[in-house]
N, C-alpha and C positions, 0 to 999 in steps of 0.2 A: 504494499499499499504506499509506504514512504517513498519507494523508488518511482512508483507511478506519479505520485504527487510531485516529486522532484523533476521528473521528465516533463510533466504538464507545465510547471513554472518555467522551466528552461525554454520550452517551446513558445510559451506566452511572451517571455522576454525577447526571444529572437523576433517574433512577429511584431512586437511593439517597436523594437529597434529598427526594423525594416520600414516601419511606418512613420518614423521620426522625420522632422523637417529635412527635406532634400533626400529622403530615403525611399522614394516611391518609384525610382526609375524602372525597377523590374516588375512593377505591378501592371497588369494589362486590363484586367476585367473586374467588374462589380456586378452584384445582382440587385436589382430593385424589386422588392417584394411588395405586393398589393393584395387586397382582397380577391382580385380577379386572377392572381397568379404571379409568376416571376418573369422578369425581363432580364436577360444577360446583356450587359453593355460592354463593348470594347472602348477603351480610352486611348486617344492618339498620343504618341510619343512627341510629335512635332508641335503640340500645343502645351508645352511643359508648365506654363504658369497656371493654366486652367486645370490641367491634370493634377498638379501638386495641391492646388487649393481645394479642388473637389475631394481628392482622396483624404486630405487632412480633415475636412469636415466629416466625411464618412467615418474615418477611424475614431473620431471623437463622439460619434453618435448623434451629430447635429441634425440629421435628416429624419431620424427615427420619430414616427408619429406625426410628422408634418403632413400636409394635405397636397394633393393635386387640386389646386384651388381654382384653376382656370382651364376649362376643357372646351375646345371648339372642334367638332367633327370635321374631317377633311382638312384640318389646319394643324393643330398641335395640342398637346396636354402639357401644362406647366405647373411647377411646384417649387419648393425650396424657400418659401417665405416663412421665416421663424414666427411671424405673427399669426400663422395658421394653426399653431399648436393649441389644441382645445378651443379653437375659435368659435364663438357663437355665430349664429346665422346672420346677425346684423353687423358683424364685424367686416369692414372694408379691407380686402386683402390685396396683395400685390406690390405693396410699398416697402416692405421690410427686407432686410438682408443681414447675414452675418458678416462682420467686418466692413471693409471698404471696397469700393469698385476696383477691378483689376484691369490691367492693360489689355487691349484687344489683341487677339492673335488670328486674325482673319486670313485664311489661306485659300482663296478662291483662284482657280477652279479645282484645286486638289480636294478640298473638303466642301461638299455642297449640302443643300437642305433637301436631300432625298428622304424618302420614307424611312423613319427609324433614326434619323440623325439626332444626336444629342447636341444641344447648343445652349449658350449662356443667354439669359434674358438681360435686358439693359434698359436704361432710360432713353427717351427719344433724342434725336439729333439737336433739337432746339436747346436742350440744356446739357447735352453730352456729345459735342461735335467729334471728339476723338473715339466715339463708339466704345467706351469702356464697358466692360461687363459687370453685371451684378456680382457681389461677393458670394452669393449662394443660390440665387434663383436660376433655374434651368428649364428648358422645355425639350420635348421629344416630338419630332415632326410626325404627323399622321399623313396629311396630304392626300393627293389624288393624281392620277395620270393626266398629262397635259397634251394637247394636240399641237402640231407645228405652228399653227396660227396663234394659239394662246401663248406659246413661247416667244413668237415674234412680237406680240403685244407687250409682254413683260420686258423684252429688250428695249422696245421703243420708249416705254415709260421710264426705264432706268436711264436711258440716254438723254431724254428730256430733262430729267433731274440733274444729270451731269452738266448739261448746257446751261441750265438755270443757275447752277452754282458758279460756273465760269462767268456768266454775265454779271452776277452780283459781285464777283471778284474784281472785274475790270471796269465796272460801270462809273466809278468815281472819276476815271480819266476822261470820260465824255459828258459827264453830268452838266457842266457849265454850258457847253455848246448846245447840248440838246434843249436845255431850258431857254437859252437865248433865242434859238430858232423858233421855239414854240411861242414864247412871249411876243415875238415880233412878227408872227404870221408868215414866217419863211418856210412855207410848206415843202418846197422842192428840196431846199437845203436840209430840212429836218428828215425828209424821207431818205435822201441820199446818205446822211449820217447813220440813220437807223439801219439801212442795208449794210453799210460798212461794219457796223458793230456786229450785226448778225453774222457776217462773213468772218469777222475776227473770232467770234465765239466758236464757229464751226472749225476754223483752222486750229485753234487751241485744242478743241476736243479731239480732233484727228491726231494731233501731235502727242497729246497726253494719253489717248487711247479711249475708245468707246467700249461700252459693255457688250459683250457677245458670249453666247453659249457655245462652247466647243461641241463638236459632233457627238463625242461620247457622253457629255453632259446632257445633251438633248435626248439621246437614246435612253438615258437613265430616267429622265423625267417623263418621257412618253410611255415607258414601260412600268416601272414600279411607282413612279409619282413622287410627289413632294410639294415643297413650297418654294418655288424658284425665285419669287420676287424678294426673298430675304437674303439671297446670296450677295456676298460682299458687304452686308450690313451688320451681321452678327457672327460671333465666333462659334464655329462648329468644332467640338472637341471630342467627339466620339460617336458611336453608333450602336443601335440594337442589333445583336447577332442572333439571339434566341428570344421567343416570346412575342412575336408580332401579333398573335391572336390576343394577348393580354392588352396590347396597345389598341387593337381594334375595339375591344370590349370597353375599355376606359373612354375611348373617343366617342363611343356610342351611347353613353349614359345620358339621362335627362339632366338638364341644367336649369338654373334660374336666369333671371334677366342679366345678372353679372357674369354668366358663364361658369358659375360655381356649381358643381354637381349637387343635385337635390339630396343625395346621400353622400356624406363625406367619404373620400377615398384617401385613407392613410397609407403612407409608404414607410418602408425601412430599407436601408441600403447597406450591404456588406461587401467587403473586399474578399475576393475568392482566389486571386492569385497576383 
């Protein structure tokens, strides 16, 4: 009995040592357990900040009994808000996190928002221009298959956003002239300058690169599906490798007006290797 206890304590010590800060390099998988079953998740080695942060929280039991508080069928399931622990139905969820935001590790097109992708939630660009990730909240993509025309539309919207950002970046250089022409009724000069600005925006967009879905990414979205409009915007740091039926079951539950499941869905997460 004493030998068994000693071996158990030694094994526990080795495990905890491997899970100390900076010691998660050899860990690859976790299991997310829910009332609907388990999902096995692979964590990517090339998003080390997110991997380290996520595994540290898992090893400390921070996710245990938290809720999947936001569920949208054909989009994603989201959890990791510490405020969801034992939260009443009237509690507004989605604003909490453990620790501070962490730097983005966006790696498009290597890691995309395909069905089953694990990604970090974050605050919007208006208050988070660097796209920093939440310290603990994450989502798993449910998604749906896309047609070629749907993907073309996503590309067009993303490139419109890119061009708008370029315009606001350079507009200060032209503002005085645009205002002068406008105030003095110089319609032809105003139109000529507006066309010049549009041409300049297009030139910069071409130089800096427009958004495009590579052929293999298109094939993935057309076959297994996902949420392609999120690519390049959020850090994807892992993917579900087993338990897609569990993902489907959670994504299909009844929700209230805030997309919180009508019956709470608690999680627990364990490191398995």
